[in-house]
C-alpha positions in Angstrom: 0.0 -0.1 0.1 1.6 3.2 -1.0 1.8 6.2 2.1 0.4 9.6 1.2 3.0 12.5 1.9 2.3 15.9 2.7 2.9 18.4 0.3 3.3 21.8 2.3 1.5 24.4 1.0 -0.3 22.6 -1.6 -3.7 21.9 -2.6 -5.3 19.3 -4.8 -8.0 20.4 -7.4 -9.5 17.6 -10.1 -5.8 17.0 -12.1 -3.8 19.3 -10.9 -2.1 19.9 -7.7 -1.6 23.6 -6.7 1.7 23.9 -4.8 3.6 27.6 -3.1 7.1 28.0 -2.9 9.3 29.7 -0.3 9.5 32.8 -2.8 5.9 33.6 -2.9 5.7 31.8 -7.1 2.8 29.4 -7.6 3.3 26.5 -9.7 1.0 23.6 -11.1 1.8 19.6 -11.5 -0.7 17.9 -13.3 -1.3 14.8 -11.2 -3.2 11.4 -12.9 -5.3 10.0 -10.5 -7.3 6.7 -11.7 -10.1 5.8 -9.4 -12.8 2.7 -9.6 -16.2 4.5 -10.0 -18.0 2.0 -8.0 -15.6 1.6 -4.6 -14.0 4.6 -5.0 -10.6 3.0 -4.4 -7.3 3.6 -6.7 -6.1 0.1 -5.5 -5.1 -2.8 -7.8 -4.1 -1.0 -10.5 -3.6 -3.9 -12.4 -7.4 -4.8 -12.6 -8.8 -0.9 -13.0 -10.2 -0.4 -16.6 -9.9 2.6 -18.3 -13.2 3.4 -20.7 -12.4 4.1 -24.4 -15.3 6.2 -25.0 -15.1 8.6 -21.7 -11.5 7.5 -19.4 -14.2 6.6 -16.4 -12.2 3.6 -14.7 -13.7 0.6 -12.8 -12.2 -2.2 -11.3 -12.9 -5.8 -13.0 -14.5 -7.1 -10.2 -16.3 -4.4 -9.4 -18.3 -4.6 -12.7 -21.4 -6.7 -12.5 -21.4 -9.3 -13.4 -17.4 -8.7 -12.5 -15.0 -9.2 -15.5 -12.6 -12.2 -14.6 -9.8 -11.0 -16.7 -8.9 -7.4 -18.2 -10.4 -7.5 -21.9 -7.9 -7.2 -25.1 -8.5 -4.1 -26.8 -10.6 -1.6 -27.0 -13.4 -1.6 -23.2 -16.3 0.7 -23.3 -17.5 1.3 -19.1 -21.6 0.1 -18.8 -22.9 3.8 -19.6 -21.1 4.2 -22.7 -22.0 0.6 -23.7 -25.7 1.5 -23.3 -25.3 4.8 -25.3 -23.9 2.5 -28.3 -26.8 0.6 -28.3 -29.2 3.5 -28.0 -28.0 4.9 -30.9 -27.6 1.5 -32.6 -31.5 1.2 -31.9 -32.1 4.2 -32.6 -30.8 4.1 -36.5 -32.4 0.6 -37.0 -35.7 2.0 -35.8 -35.5 4.8 -38.6 -34.6 2.3 -41.6 -37.4 0.2 -40.5 -39.6 3.4 -40.2 -38.0 4.2 -44.0 -39.0 1.4 -45.8 -42.6 0.8 -43.7 -43.2 4.9 -45.0 -43.7 5.9 -41.6 -41.5 9.0 -43.3 
């Protein structure tokens, strides 16, 4: 388990660490922080999936149903997958309605 280090004169925002040095000058450090949106933990990084659609992250074991292995290739989170399915259904309905004559 990693240990949190205190950084004097620093405050953390969403993806940046804002710090002041002893000469009163401010500087920003970009921080890449990935945590599972379901459990809130950043542990088990080797099981933390990063969505190729929105960059949200999920542990393989937090998903319902859980994934036993990290998928090869692109992976979409449940929300992005639902959007893809919804778009596909809309397109198919438009095609059906076009050929049936509802447009």
